[in-house]
PATORMI-767649 format. One record per residue (C-alpha): x negated, y, z negated; residue number from 1; residue in three letters. Coordinates in steps of 0.001 Angstrom, whole numbers, plus 524288, in hexadecimal, padded with zeros to 5 digits. Each point is the difference from the previous one (the first is absolute). Layout:
X:Y:Z:NUM:ALA
...
***
This chain:
867BB:9CD2A:7BB21:1:MET
808BD:80CEA:801D5:2:PHE
7FB32:804B0:7F23E:3:CYS
7F21B:7FD82:803B6:4:ILE
8012A:80878:80CDA:5:VAL
807C3:80BAC:7F84C:6:ALA
7F650:7FF85:7F5A2:7:TYR
7F464:801E4:80A89:8:TRP
8081A:809F2:807FD:9:LEU
80212:807FB:7F36F:10:VAL
7F193:7FEFC:7FC86:11:THR
7FD20:80562:80D78:12:PHE
80946:80A79:80080:13:VAL
7FDF9:80515:7F204:14:ALA
7F243:806E8:802C6:15:PRO
8050F:80652:80CA3:16:THR
80709:80BBB:7F917:17:GLY
80D0A:803FA:7FBA6:18:THR
80699:8022C:80CED:19:ARG
7FE9B:7F1C7:80445:20:LEU
80363:7FB6A:7F183:21:SER
80B59:808D8:800AC:22:ALA
8056C:7FA56:80C92:23:LYS
7FCF9:7F15D:7FB4B:24:VAL
80773:80316:7F3EE:25:THR
80B56:806A3:8066C:26:GLN
80208:7F5F3:80975:27:TYR
7FBB9:7F40E:7F62B:28:GLY
80B70:806A5:7F764:29:PHE
809FC:7FFE5:80BE9:30:LEU
7FC3A:7F21B:8043D:31:LEU
7FD6C:7FA7C:7F1C5:32:GLY
80C55:805DB:7F8C7:33:ALA
809AE:807DA:80899:34:VAL
801B5:7F6B9:80AD6:35:VAL
80101:7F396:7F785:36:PRO
8097E:80795:7F690:37:GLY
808DA:803DD:80B60:38:ALA
7FFAB:7F2AF:80671:39:VAL
80408:7F9DF:7F1F6:40:LEU
80A80:80A62:7FEE8:41:LEU
80643:7FD11:80D2A:42:VAL
7FFD6:7F1F8:7FC04:43:LEU
80669:80182:7F3A3:44:VAL
80A64:8089F:80725:45:VAL
8008C:7F478:80928:46:TRP
802CE:7F664:7F3C9:47:TRP
809A0:80705:7FAE0:48:TRP
80884:803A4:80C79:49:VAL
7FE7B:7F240:803C4:50:ALA
8081D:7FC50:7F347:51:GLY
7F4DE:7F9F3:7F8CD:52:GLN
800C1:7FFDA:7F0F5:53:PRO
7F899:80B04:7F9F0:54:ILE
7F5C1:7F9CB:7F63F:55:GLY
80286:8086B:7F366:56:TRP
80F45:7FC78:801AF:57:GLU
7FD7D:7F2FF:7FC38:58:THR
7F8D7:8020E:7F36C:59:ALA
8058F:7F924:7F3FE:60:ALA
7FC5A:7FC06:7F302:61:GLY
7FA43:806D8:7F384:62:ALA
7F2A8:803F5:80634:63:THR
8061F:80462:80D0C:64:ALA
809F9:808D2:7F852:65:THR
7FCF1:80244:7F21B:66:ASP
80DC9:7FC29:7FC5A:67:ALA
80473:80B34:80925:68:HIS
8087E:7FF1A:80CBB:69:GLU
7F567:80343:808F9:70:HIS
7F1B0:7FBD0:8013E:71:PRO
7F58B:8080B:7FA7F:72:ARG
7F8BE:80A03:8086F:73:TRP
7F464:801A6:7F711:74:THR
7F518:7F5C0:7FDB7:75:PRO
80310:7F5CC:7F50B:76:TYR
7F43A:801A1:7F7B0:77:LEU
7FE17:7F53E:7F5F1:78:THR
7F126:7FE07:7FDC5:79:GLY
7F239:802F7:802A7:80:LEU
80217:7F9EA:80DAD:81:GLY
8098F:8096F:8048A:82:THR
7F8F1:80B77:7F9AD:83:LEU
7F438:7FCE6:808AC:84:ALA
80987:7FE56:80BBC:85:PHE
80486:80E35:7FCE1:86:LEU
7F25F:804E4:7FE08:87:GLY
7FCB3:7FAD5:80D63:88:ALA
80B52:80659:80687:89:MET
7FC92:80D98:7F92D:90:LEU
7F245:7FD1E:804E7:91:MET
804F6:80129:80E9D:92:ASN
80049:80F05:7FDAF:93:PHE
7F2A6:80162:7F984:94:ALA
7F6CF:80702:80825:95:GLY
80895:80920:806E5:96:VAL
7F96D:80BB8:7F949:97:GLU
7F312:7FBEF:8046A:98:ALA
80410:807B5:80C97:99:GLN
7FCB0:80D75:7F8A5:100:ALA
7F352:8002A:8076E:101:VAL
80783:80507:80B2E:102:HIS
80509:80BB6:7F937:103:THR
7F661:80919:806C9:104:THR
8062F:7FD20:80C15:105:GLU
80C2A:80553:7FD86:106:LEU
80372:80E70:800B9:107:ARG
8088A:800C7:7F338:108:ARG
7F9B2:7F3AF:7F6F1:109:PRO
80761:804F0:7F330:110:LYS
80CF6:7FDF2:8088A:111:ARG
7FD46:7F7B2:809D1:112:GLN
7F8E9:7F425:7F961:113:PHE
80B92:7FE13:7F5FC:114:PRO
8099A:8000D:80A27:115:ALA
7F889:7F66C:80780:116:ALA
7FE6A:7F750:7F45F:117:ILE
80EF8:801D3:7FD20:118:LEU
80274:7FB8F:80E53:119:ILE
7F758:7F3C7:7FE56:120:ALA
8062B:7FC50:7F3E8:121:VAL
80E54:8014F:8068C:122:VAL
7FB64:7F873:80C52:123:VAL
7FA31:7F4E8:7F8FE:124:SER
80B2D:7FF0D:7F6B4:125:PHE
80951:7FF03:80B52:126:VAL
7F872:7F600:806DF:127:ILE
7FDB0:7F747:7F4D2:128:PHE
80EA1:8019A:7FBA8:129:THR
805F0:7FDD4:80D5C:130:VAL
7F766:7F398:8024D:131:GLY
802C3:7FA34:7F376:132:SER
80F2B:802B8:801DE:133:LEU
7FEF7:7F9CB:80CB4:134:ALA
7F9D4:7F378:7FAAF:135:VAL
8095E:80035:7F4E0:136:ALA
80BBE:80019:8084B:137:ALA
7FAF6:7F4E5:808E9:138:ILE
7FA4E:7F805:7F654:139:VAL
80A12:7F896:7F590:140:PRO
7FE8F:8046D:7F2E0:141:TYR
7FD25:7F31A:7F9F5:142:ASP
7F56C:7FE2E:809A1:143:ARG
7F7B4:80BE0:7FD07:144:ILE
7F52D:7FDB0:7F73C:145:THR
***
């Protein structure tokens, strides 16, 4: 039901112009990415302070460690299925350049637009990395699929 309501809200907001869309995007980003990420980070710190085991500390076996003492920090790419998964992860960042239509609203687009893209990439990377590490810290390594 939430998805249907959200879809129709966005459908009605889109034609109203960029000012309202910018506000919806700003608050949507805060409520949909920053707040859940902060809550997840707080919960992981609480988990760690409470003395609970960290997920990657329990990694064992050849697939987890590749015969090294510590678990891998990179994906284990073994076939087309894992390559498709990697492709899907990379597609999360597709379309960020579509915001180029807004360069006419910038005072110095040659300088400000690349800076905005760099900031977006860094923020996205931090959010995805912190979220992934938080989940990996709580879920035991052998239960992550």
